[in-house]
C-alpha positions as CSV (number, residue, x, y, z in Angstrom):
1,M,9.3,-23.8,14.5
2,E,7.9,-23.8,18.0
3,Q,5.4,-21.1,19.0
4,K,7.7,-19.4,21.5
5,E,10.3,-19.0,18.7
6,K,7.7,-16.9,16.7
7,L,7.2,-14.4,19.6
8,Y,9.0,-11.1,19.2
9,D,9.2,-8.0,21.2
10,V,8.8,-5.9,18.1
11,I,7.7,-6.8,14.5
12,I,8.3,-4.2,11.9
13,I,6.2,-4.4,8.7
14,G,8.2,-3.0,5.9
15,G,11.9,-2.9,5.1
16,G,12.4,0.6,3.8
17,P,14.5,3.3,5.5
18,A,11.8,3.9,8.2
19,G,11.5,0.2,9.0
20,L,15.3,-0.3,9.0
21,A,15.8,2.7,11.4
22,A,13.2,1.3,13.7
23,A,15.0,-2.1,13.6
24,I,18.4,-0.5,14.4
25,Y,17.0,1.3,17.4
26,T,14.9,-1.5,18.9
27,A,17.6,-4.2,18.3
28,R,20.3,-2.0,19.8
29,A,18.1,-1.7,22.9
30,R,18.3,-5.5,23.2
31,Y,14.8,-6.4,22.1
32,R,14.0,-9.3,19.9
33,V,13.1,-7.7,16.5
34,L,11.8,-9.1,13.3
35,V,11.5,-7.1,10.0
36,V,8.9,-8.5,7.6
37,E,9.3,-7.4,3.9
38,K,7.4,-9.0,1.1
39,A,9.7,-8.2,-1.9
40,G,13.1,-6.9,-1.0
41,V,14.7,-4.7,1.7
42,G,15.0,-1.0,0.7
43,G,11.6,0.1,-0.5
44,Q,11.1,2.9,-3.0
45,I,14.5,4.5,-2.3
46,T,16.3,1.6,-4.0
47,I,15.2,2.9,-7.4
48,T,17.0,6.2,-6.7
49,S,20.3,6.2,-8.5
50,E,21.9,8.9,-6.3
51,V,21.0,10.2,-2.9
52,V,22.9,13.5,-2.1
53,N,20.8,15.0,0.7
54,Y,21.3,12.4,3.5
55,P,23.3,13.9,6.3
56,G,26.9,12.5,6.5
57,V,26.6,10.7,3.1
58,E,27.9,12.9,0.3
59,S,26.6,10.5,-2.4
60,A,25.2,7.0,-2.5
61,S,22.6,5.1,-4.4
62,G,19.4,4.2,-2.6
63,S,20.2,0.5,-2.6
64,E,23.7,1.2,-1.2
65,L,22.3,3.3,1.6
66,T,19.6,0.8,2.7
67,R,22.0,-2.2,2.3
68,A,24.2,-0.5,4.9
69,M,21.2,0.1,7.1
70,K,20.2,-3.6,6.9
71,K,23.7,-4.7,7.8
72,Q,23.7,-2.4,10.8
73,A,20.4,-3.7,12.0
74,E,21.6,-7.3,11.6
75,N,24.7,-6.5,13.6
76,F,22.5,-5.5,16.5
77,G,20.5,-8.7,16.3
78,A,17.5,-7.8,14.1
79,E,16.1,-10.7,12.1
80,F,14.6,-10.5,8.6
81,L,11.7,-12.4,7.0
82,M,10.7,-12.3,3.4
83,A,6.9,-12.7,3.5
84,E,3.7,-10.8,2.9
85,V,1.5,-9.8,5.8
86,L,-2.0,-10.9,4.9
87,D,-3.9,-9.9,8.1
88,V,-3.3,-8.6,11.6
89,E,-4.9,-8.9,15.0
90,L,-3.7,-5.8,16.8
91,E,-6.0,-5.6,19.8
92,G,-4.7,-6.9,23.1
93,D,-1.2,-7.1,24.6
94,V,0.1,-9.7,22.1
95,K,-0.4,-8.9,18.5
96,T,-0.7,-11.6,15.8
97,L,0.5,-11.2,12.2
98,H,-0.8,-13.7,9.6
99,T,1.8,-13.9,6.9
100,T,2.6,-16.1,3.8
101,A,5.3,-17.7,6.0
102,G,3.0,-18.5,8.9
103,D,1.8,-16.7,12.0
104,Y,4.0,-14.5,14.1
105,Q,3.4,-12.7,17.4
106,A,4.7,-9.5,18.9
107,L,4.3,-7.2,21.9
108,G,4.6,-4.2,19.7
109,V,4.3,-3.5,16.0
110,V,5.7,-0.8,13.7
111,I,3.9,-0.3,10.4
112,A,6.3,1.1,7.8
113,T,4.8,-0.1,4.6
114,G,5.4,3.0,2.5
115,A,3.3,4.2,-0.4
116,N,2.9,3.3,-4.1
117,P,2.8,5.7,-7.1
118,R,-0.5,7.5,-7.6
119,K,-2.5,7.1,-10.8
120,L,-4.3,10.2,-12.1
121,G,-7.1,8.7,-14.0
122,F,-6.8,10.7,-17.2
123,K,-8.2,9.2,-20.4
124,G,-5.9,6.5,-21.8
125,E,-3.9,6.1,-18.6
126,K,-5.1,2.6,-17.8
127,E,-5.3,1.4,-21.5
128,F,-1.7,2.4,-22.2
129,Q,0.0,1.4,-19.0
130,G,3.1,-0.4,-20.1
131,R,2.8,0.9,-23.7
132,G,3.8,4.5,-23.2
133,V,2.5,5.3,-19.7
134,A,4.9,4.5,-16.9
135,Y,5.6,5.2,-13.2
136,C,9.3,4.5,-12.7
137,A,12.1,6.1,-14.6
138,T,14.8,3.9,-13.3
139,C,12.8,0.8,-14.3
140,D,11.5,1.9,-17.6
141,G,13.6,4.8,-18.9
142,E,15.7,2.8,-21.3
143,F,12.5,1.7,-23.2
144,F,12.1,5.4,-24.3
145,T,15.5,5.9,-25.8
146,G,15.3,8.6,-28.5
147,M,11.7,9.4,-27.8
148,E,9.8,12.5,-26.7
149,V,8.9,12.1,-23.0
150,F,6.4,14.0,-20.8
151,V,6.8,13.9,-17.0
152,I,3.6,14.7,-15.1
153,G,4.2,16.4,-11.7
154,G,6.1,19.2,-10.2
155,G,7.4,17.8,-6.9
156,F,10.8,16.2,-5.9
157,A,10.2,12.9,-7.6
158,A,9.0,14.4,-10.9
159,V,12.0,16.8,-11.1
160,E,14.5,14.1,-10.1
161,E,13.1,11.5,-12.5
162,G,12.8,14.1,-15.3
163,L,16.5,14.9,-15.0
164,F,17.2,11.1,-15.0
165,L,15.2,10.6,-18.2
166,T,17.4,13.0,-20.2
167,K,19.9,10.1,-20.4
168,Y,17.5,8.4,-22.7
169,A,14.9,10.7,-24.1
170,S,15.4,13.1,-27.0
171,R,13.5,15.7,-25.0
172,V,11.7,15.8,-21.6
173,T,8.8,18.1,-21.0
174,L,7.7,18.6,-17.3
175,I,3.9,19.1,-17.0
176,V,3.4,21.0,-13.8
177,R,-0.2,21.7,-12.6
178,E,0.9,24.5,-10.3
179,E,2.5,27.8,-11.2
180,D,5.9,26.7,-9.9
181,F,7.6,23.6,-8.7
182,T,6.5,22.2,-5.4
183,C,10.0,21.0,-4.3
184,A,13.0,22.9,-2.9
185,K,14.6,25.4,-5.3
186,A,17.9,23.6,-4.9
187,V,16.2,20.5,-6.4
188,S,14.6,22.2,-9.3
189,D,17.5,24.6,-10.2
190,P,19.3,22.0,-12.4
191,V,16.2,21.8,-14.6
192,W,17.0,25.2,-16.1
193,K,20.5,24.2,-16.9
194,E,19.5,21.1,-18.8
195,P,19.0,21.8,-22.6
196,K,16.9,18.7,-23.1
197,I,14.2,19.8,-20.6
198,R,11.3,22.3,-21.1
199,V,8.6,23.1,-18.5
200,E,4.9,23.8,-18.9
201,F,3.4,25.3,-15.7
202,N,-0.3,25.6,-15.0
203,T,-0.8,22.6,-17.2
204,E,-2.5,19.2,-16.9
205,I,-2.7,16.1,-19.0
206,V,-6.1,15.4,-20.5
207,E,-5.7,12.3,-22.6
208,A,-3.2,9.8,-24.0
209,G,-3.9,8.0,-27.2
210,G,-2.6,6.0,-30.1
211,K,-2.9,2.5,-31.6
212,S,-0.6,-0.1,-30.0
213,V,1.4,2.5,-28.1
214,V,1.0,6.1,-27.0
215,S,1.6,8.3,-30.0
216,H,-0.1,11.5,-29.0
217,A,-1.1,13.3,-25.8
218,R,-3.5,16.2,-25.2
219,F,-2.8,18.9,-22.5
220,R,-4.7,21.9,-21.1
221,N,-3.6,25.1,-19.5
222,N,-5.7,25.2,-16.3
223,Q,-5.7,29.0,-16.2
224,T,-6.5,30.0,-19.8
225,G,-8.4,26.8,-20.7
226,Q,-6.3,26.5,-23.9
227,A,-5.6,23.0,-25.0
228,W,-2.7,21.6,-27.2
229,T,-1.7,18.3,-28.5
230,Y,1.7,16.7,-29.1
231,D,1.6,14.1,-31.9
232,A,4.5,11.8,-32.7
233,G,2.9,10.6,-35.9
234,E,1.5,7.2,-36.9
235,N,4.8,5.4,-36.6
236,G,6.1,7.2,-33.6
237,G,5.8,6.8,-29.9
238,I,6.1,9.0,-26.8
239,G,6.4,8.4,-23.1
240,I,4.3,9.7,-20.3
241,F,5.8,9.3,-16.8
242,V,3.4,10.0,-13.9
243,F,5.0,11.3,-10.7
244,A,2.0,12.9,-9.0
245,G,2.4,11.7,-5.4
246,Y,1.8,8.4,-3.8
247,V,-1.0,6.3,-2.3
248,P,-0.3,4.8,1.2
249,N,0.0,1.1,1.4
250,T,-2.7,0.6,4.1
251,G,-5.5,-1.2,2.2
252,W,-4.5,-4.5,3.7
253,L,-5.2,-3.2,7.2
254,Q,-8.9,-3.3,6.5
255,G,-9.7,-0.3,8.8
256,K,-8.1,-1.9,11.9
257,V,-6.0,1.2,12.5
258,K,-7.3,4.8,12.2
259,C,-6.4,6.4,8.8
260,T,-7.2,9.6,7.0
261,P,-9.8,9.5,4.1
262,Q,-6.7,9.3,1.8
263,G,-5.5,6.2,3.7
264,Y,-2.5,7.6,5.6
265,L,-1.9,6.4,9.1
266,E,-2.8,9.0,11.8
267,T,0.0,9.1,14.4
268,D,0.8,11.4,17.3
269,A,4.1,13.1,18.1
270,D,5.5,9.7,19.2
271,Q,4.4,8.0,16.0
272,K,1.7,6.1,18.0
273,T,-1.4,5.0,16.0
274,S,-4.9,4.7,17.4
275,I,-4.0,1.2,18.8
276,D,-1.8,0.8,21.9
277,G,1.5,-0.9,21.0
278,V,1.1,-0.1,17.3
279,Y,3.3,2.7,15.7
280,G,3.7,4.1,12.2
281,A,6.7,5.3,10.4
282,G,7.7,6.8,7.0
283,D,5.6,7.6,4.0
284,V,2.6,5.6,5.2
285,C,2.0,8.3,7.8
286,V,0.5,11.8,7.6
287,K,3.4,14.1,7.2
288,N,4.6,17.3,5.4
289,L,7.9,16.0,4.0
290,R,8.4,12.6,2.5
291,Q,12.2,12.1,2.3
292,V,14.5,9.3,3.4
293,V,15.8,11.5,6.2
294,T,12.3,12.0,7.6
295,A,11.5,8.3,7.2
296,V,14.6,7.4,9.2
297,S,13.5,10.0,11.9
298,D,10.0,8.5,12.1
299,G,11.5,5.0,12.5
300,A,13.8,6.2,15.3
301,V,10.9,8.0,17.1
302,A,8.6,5.1,16.8
303,A,11.2,2.7,18.1
304,T,12.2,4.6,21.2
305,S,8.5,5.2,22.0
306,L,7.8,1.5,21.5
307,E,10.7,0.5,23.7
308,K,9.0,2.1,26.7
309,Y,5.7,0.4,25.9
310,V,7.3,-3.1,25.5
311,S,9.4,-2.7,28.6
312,A,6.3,-1.9,30.7
313,L,4.5,-4.8,29.2
314,H,7.3,-7.2,30.1
315,E,7.0,-6.1,33.7
316,R,3.2,-6.0,33.9
317,K,2.7,-9.4,32.3
318,N,5.9,-11.0,33.7
319,I,7.0,-11.9,30.2
320,P,10.5,-13.5,30.1
321,D,13.3,-11.6,28.4
322,L,13.3,-12.5,24.6
323,W,16.8,-11.1,24.0
324,P,18.6,-14.4,24.6
325,M,16.9,-15.8,21.5
326,A,17.9,-12.8,19.4
327,R,21.5,-13.0,20.7
328,A,21.6,-16.7,19.8
329,V,20.5,-15.9,16.2
330,M,23.1,-13.1,16.1
331,E,25.9,-15.3,17.3
332,K,25.0,-18.0,14.9
333,K,25.1,-15.5,12.0
334,R,28.4,-14.2,13.3
335,G,29.8,-17.8,13.3
336,E,28.5,-18.3,9.8
337,R,30.2,-15.1,8.6
338,E,33.5,-16.3,10.2
339,E,33.1,-19.7,8.6
340,E,32.3,-17.9,5.3
341,G,35.5,-15.9,5.6
342,S,37.5,-19.1,6.0
343,R,35.6,-20.7,3.1
344,E,36.3,-17.5,1.1
345,D,40.1,-18.0,1.7
346,R,39.9,-21.6,0.6
347,E,37.9,-20.6,-2.4
348,H,40.4,-17.9,-3.3
349,L,43.2,-20.5,-3.3
350,R,41.2,-22.9,-5.4
351,K,40.4,-20.2,-8.0
352,Q,44.1,-19.3,-8.2
353,K,44.8,-22.9,-9.3
354,A,41.9,-23.2,-11.6
355,N,42.6,-22.7,-15.4
356,D,39.1,-23.2,-16.6
357,R,37.2,-20.4,-14.7
358,D,34.4,-19.1,-16.8
359,A,35.1,-16.0,-18.9
360,A,32.3,-14.1,-17.3
361,E,33.7,-14.6,-13.8
362,E,37.1,-13.5,-15.0
363,R,35.5,-10.3,-16.3
364,T,33.8,-9.5,-13.0
365,G,36.8,-10.2,-10.8
366,N,35.0,-10.7,-7.6
367,G,32.4,-12.9,-9.2
368,F,28.6,-12.6,-9.0
369,L,28.1,-13.4,-5.3
370,S,29.5,-10.9,-2.8
371,P,30.7,-12.1,0.7
372,E,27.5,-10.6,2.2
373,I,25.3,-12.6,-0.1
374,R,27.3,-15.8,0.5
375,S,26.8,-15.3,4.2
376,Q,23.1,-14.9,3.8
377,L,22.8,-18.0,1.6
378,A,24.8,-20.0,4.2
379,G,21.8,-19.6,6.6
380,I,19.1,-20.2,3.9
381,F,20.2,-23.4,2.2
382,P,20.0,-25.5,5.4
383,K,16.3,-24.7,5.5
384,F,15.7,-26.6,2.3
385,S,14.0,-29.9,3.0
386,G,15.2,-31.4,-0.2
387,R,17.5,-30.8,-3.1
388,V,16.9,-28.8,-6.3
389,T,18.5,-29.2,-9.7
390,I,19.2,-26.2,-12.0
391,R,19.4,-27.5,-15.6
392,A,21.1,-24.9,-17.7
393,R,20.5,-25.0,-21.4
394,L,23.4,-23.0,-22.8
395,D,24.0,-21.7,-26.3
396,D,27.1,-19.8,-27.5
397,S,25.9,-16.3,-26.4
398,P,27.7,-14.1,-23.9
399,L,24.7,-14.5,-21.5
400,A,25.2,-18.2,-21.5
401,G,28.8,-17.6,-20.3
402,E,27.5,-15.4,-17.5
403,I,25.0,-18.0,-16.4
404,S,27.6,-20.7,-16.3
405,G,29.9,-18.5,-14.2
406,F,27.0,-17.7,-11.8
407,L,26.1,-21.4,-11.4
408,G,29.8,-22.1,-10.8
409,E,29.8,-19.9,-7.7
410,L,26.3,-21.1,-6.6
411,E,27.1,-24.8,-6.7
412,D,30.2,-24.4,-4.6
413,L,28.2,-23.0,-1.7
414,T,25.9,-26.0,-0.9
415,D,25.1,-29.6,-1.8
416,R,21.4,-28.7,-1.8
417,V,21.7,-27.2,-5.3
418,R,22.9,-29.3,-8.2
419,C,23.8,-27.6,-11.5
420,I,23.7,-29.5,-14.8
421,R,25.0,-27.7,-17.9
422,E,23.6,-28.7,-21.3
423,N,25.8,-27.1,-23.9
424,L,23.8,-26.9,-27.1
425,L,25.5,-27.1,-30.5
426,P,24.7,-24.1,-32.7
427,E,22.4,-26.1,-35.0
428,E,20.4,-27.6,-32.1
429,A,20.1,-24.1,-30.5
430,K,18.9,-22.7,-33.8
431,V,16.2,-25.4,-34.1
432,R,15.0,-24.9,-30.5
433,R,14.7,-21.1,-31.1
434,A,12.7,-21.8,-34.2
435,E,10.3,-23.8,-32.1
436,G,9.8,-20.9,-29.8
437,E,12.2,-21.8,-27.0
438,L,14.1,-19.0,-25.3
439,L,17.8,-19.5,-24.8
440,P,19.8,-19.6,-22.7
441,A,17.7,-20.9,-19.8
442,M,18.0,-22.0,-16.2
443,I,15.3,-24.6,-15.5
444,L,14.5,-25.6,-11.9
445,E,13.7,-29.2,-11.1
446,R,12.9,-31.1,-7.9
447,E,15.2,-33.8,-6.6
448,D,13.0,-36.5,-8.2
449,G,13.2,-34.8,-11.6
450,S,9.7,-33.4,-11.5
451,G,9.0,-29.7,-12.1
452,G,10.9,-28.0,-14.9
453,N,8.2,-25.4,-15.1
454,I,10.1,-22.6,-13.4
455,V,12.6,-21.0,-15.7
456,F,15.0,-18.0,-15.5
457,H,16.3,-16.3,-18.7
458,G,19.1,-14.2,-17.5
459,V,21.4,-14.0,-14.5
460,P,19.0,-13.1,-11.6
461,G,21.0,-10.2,-10.2
462,G,19.7,-6.9,-8.7
463,H,16.2,-7.1,-7.3
464,E,15.6,-10.5,-8.9
465,F,18.1,-12.4,-6.8
466,N,15.6,-12.8,-4.0
467,S,13.0,-14.2,-6.4
468,F,15.5,-16.7,-7.6
469,I,16.3,-17.9,-4.1
470,I,12.6,-18.1,-3.2
471,A,12.0,-20.2,-6.4
472,L,14.7,-22.6,-5.3
473,Y,13.2,-22.8,-1.8
474,N,9.7,-23.5,-3.3
475,M,11.0,-26.3,-5.5
476,A,13.3,-27.8,-2.8
477,G,10.6,-27.5,-0.1
478,P,9.0,-26.9,2.2
479,G,8.1,-23.8,0.2
480,Q,6.3,-20.6,1.2
481,A,3.0,-20.9,3.0
482,M,-0.2,-19.5,1.4
483,E,-3.8,-18.8,2.3
484,N,-6.2,-21.7,1.5
485,S,-8.4,-19.4,-0.6
486,V,-5.4,-18.6,-2.8
487,R,-4.4,-22.3,-3.0
488,E,-7.9,-23.2,-4.2
489,K,-7.7,-20.6,-7.0
490,I,-4.4,-22.1,-8.1
491,K,-5.9,-25.6,-8.0
492,G,-8.6,-24.3,-10.3
493,I,-6.2,-23.8,-13.2
494,H,-6.6,-26.8,-15.4
495,K,-5.3,-25.5,-18.7
496,K,-1.7,-25.2,-19.7
497,L,-0.5,-21.7,-19.2
498,N,2.9,-20.4,-20.1
499,V,3.6,-17.1,-18.2
500,K,6.5,-15.0,-19.1
501,V,7.3,-12.2,-16.7
502,M,9.4,-9.5,-18.5
503,V,11.6,-7.6,-16.1
504,S,14.4,-5.1,-15.6
505,L,16.8,-6.0,-12.9
506,S,16.6,-2.4,-11.6
507,C,12.8,-2.7,-11.1
508,T,11.5,-2.9,-7.5
509,M,8.0,-3.9,-8.6
510,C,9.1,-6.9,-10.8
511,P,10.2,-9.4,-8.1
512,E,6.7,-9.6,-6.5
513,V,5.2,-10.6,-9.8
514,V,8.0,-13.1,-10.6
515,M,7.6,-14.7,-7.2
516,A,3.8,-14.9,-7.5
517,V,3.9,-16.5,-10.9
518,Q,6.6,-19.0,-9.9
519,R,5.0,-19.8,-6.6
520,I,1.9,-20.8,-8.6
521,A,4.1,-22.8,-11.0
522,A,5.6,-24.7,-8.0
523,E,2.1,-25.5,-6.9
524,N,0.5,-26.4,-10.2
525,D,2.3,-28.2,-13.0
526,H,-0.1,-26.7,-15.6
527,V,1.6,-23.3,-15.2
528,T,5.1,-22.5,-16.5
529,G,6.6,-19.4,-14.9
530,Q,9.5,-17.7,-16.7
531,M,11.5,-14.7,-15.7
532,V,12.9,-12.9,-18.7
533,D,15.5,-10.1,-18.4
534,L,14.4,-7.9,-21.3
535,M,17.9,-6.4,-21.7
536,H,18.9,-9.7,-23.3
537,Y,15.8,-10.3,-25.4
538,P,15.0,-7.0,-27.3
539,E,13.0,-9.0,-29.8
540,L,10.4,-9.7,-27.1
541,K,10.2,-6.0,-26.2
542,E,9.5,-5.2,-29.9
543,K,7.0,-8.2,-30.3
544,Y,4.8,-7.2,-27.4
545,R,5.5,-3.4,-27.6
546,I,6.7,-3.4,-24.0
547,M,7.5,0.0,-22.6
548,S,7.2,-0.7,-18.9
549,V,7.9,-3.6,-16.5
550,P,6.8,-5.8,-14.9
551,C,4.9,-7.2,-17.9
552,M,3.2,-10.6,-17.9
553,V,2.5,-12.4,-21.2
554,V,0.3,-15.5,-20.9
555,N,0.4,-18.1,-23.7
556,D,2.2,-15.5,-26.0
557,S,-1.1,-13.6,-26.4
558,Q,-2.5,-12.0,-23.3
559,V,-0.5,-9.1,-22.0
560,Y,-0.8,-7.6,-18.5
561,F,1.3,-4.7,-17.0
562,G,1.9,-3.6,-13.5
563,K,2.6,-4.8,-10.0
564,K,0.4,-7.7,-8.7
565,N,0.5,-9.9,-5.6
566,L,0.0,-13.6,-5.4
567,E,-3.7,-13.5,-4.9
568,E,-4.2,-11.1,-7.8
569,V,-2.0,-13.2,-10.2
570,A,-3.8,-16.4,-9.1
571,E,-7.2,-14.8,-9.9
572,L,-5.9,-13.4,-13.2
573,L,-4.5,-16.8,-14.3
574,E,-7.7,-18.6,-13.2
575,Q,-9.6,-16.3,-15.6
576,A,-7.0,-16.3,-18.3
577,Q,-7.4,-20.1,-19.0
578,F,-10.8,-19.4,-20.4
579,L,-9.7,-16.5,-22.8
């Protein structure tokens, strides 16, 4: 890509509601706009199963709401890039962003990177993360079916997630440090109507303990000083979900923009930061209310303020109008969508005549790939420099049928992806399982037959679809760029490492870990990276006592929980080879 093609009027870092709103407003004003998101568009709101307080929308899931926002931004000409911003140069009229996909420049920047769940630091919190201590009810709630669960926090998230957990837990106890809830009464009122919930006010968690999983927890009343313990017994387990606020995602800025001691961006009434041409929006900023509606408001304010700045810069520096490039991209995508519509019609006729359509596809009716996803893929596959083969080892399980149906739709979209199905006889499948092989499996190989060390166990839907497409891109080439320091760490792995990343398709933190492990596998043949949808492999959940995702298991012995980026995973694996 030529350098001028990497110059934008506005680059928005973060694809949550704040970033998407900023993209809608700036793109609609006919500026060239790029949204950079490292995992998947939507942010934290995508784990919310129901949003009922967004004006004009009676009820929608977080993912539905942000998907509509993304489509609206694209219709106005905004472009999207899946990459992680590693460093920034924000001084001067032209800002430079160093990302895992290369360097990009912009006249203005909106930082909308959000925040991550806060850890409290109580005794046992770190030791039992993933084995009883969790931070996402949507991701991990099912692991606590039938158990006693304690939710730490009294704000909106704690109440909402506590109510959600009643679908799984035998009982939910809300541990609230204050004398009352800190969210709106309308939010907390349903708590009193739920028979599975009890509340302990003026109470804090002191310790979580147990053997392999959390089996007991100790609490203290912060007014009386009286302590009490809940013990599930030696063979029992309990859940502790922490919803005690968030930590702003600003560490990567390395002090280049003024932040509070807690790390939140300091912005003025126009959402401007301490740097000219740099604005903040959403949960990453200092604010009193962190809700999707205020994030969207921040994005709109930041965008309209930045429009004036960018316009003045165009005049002062005599910078050519960048909108024609944005319009060309928009028209190209519109043509791809129209072509996709025609292709869909032809595909529909073909399906009507087909008698051997996979049973899984027949059950889903519309198939696995929506028209929107097909349209996006139409623009991605031409970027592959080579071809990639997906070798599917299929047993007689229902999951194998779903994988076959998924591949049937995928292989009809492009000649860049070839699908080979190996249907195993029951006896052969039994032998392979006895030898420790997970079935069914989708194994990714390069055009020349090399590779085979990136594997998916499960249909990569939900949040894992992006990680699947990125894995194809990394195997086909040219692949995602990376920092030289990270590449050197990856080259330093000389021992065979088999890394299974256990995921839930509803988890927003899992794809980053999956992509990191599989990016390393694409670079180093000593590493095998496997995505495992735990819903289909309950025996692994029991074997490793997994109660939270993402979970990395290295060589079937070393277990690591929690979200990690590429550099963190590379460093961990470099060290793991000596353990």
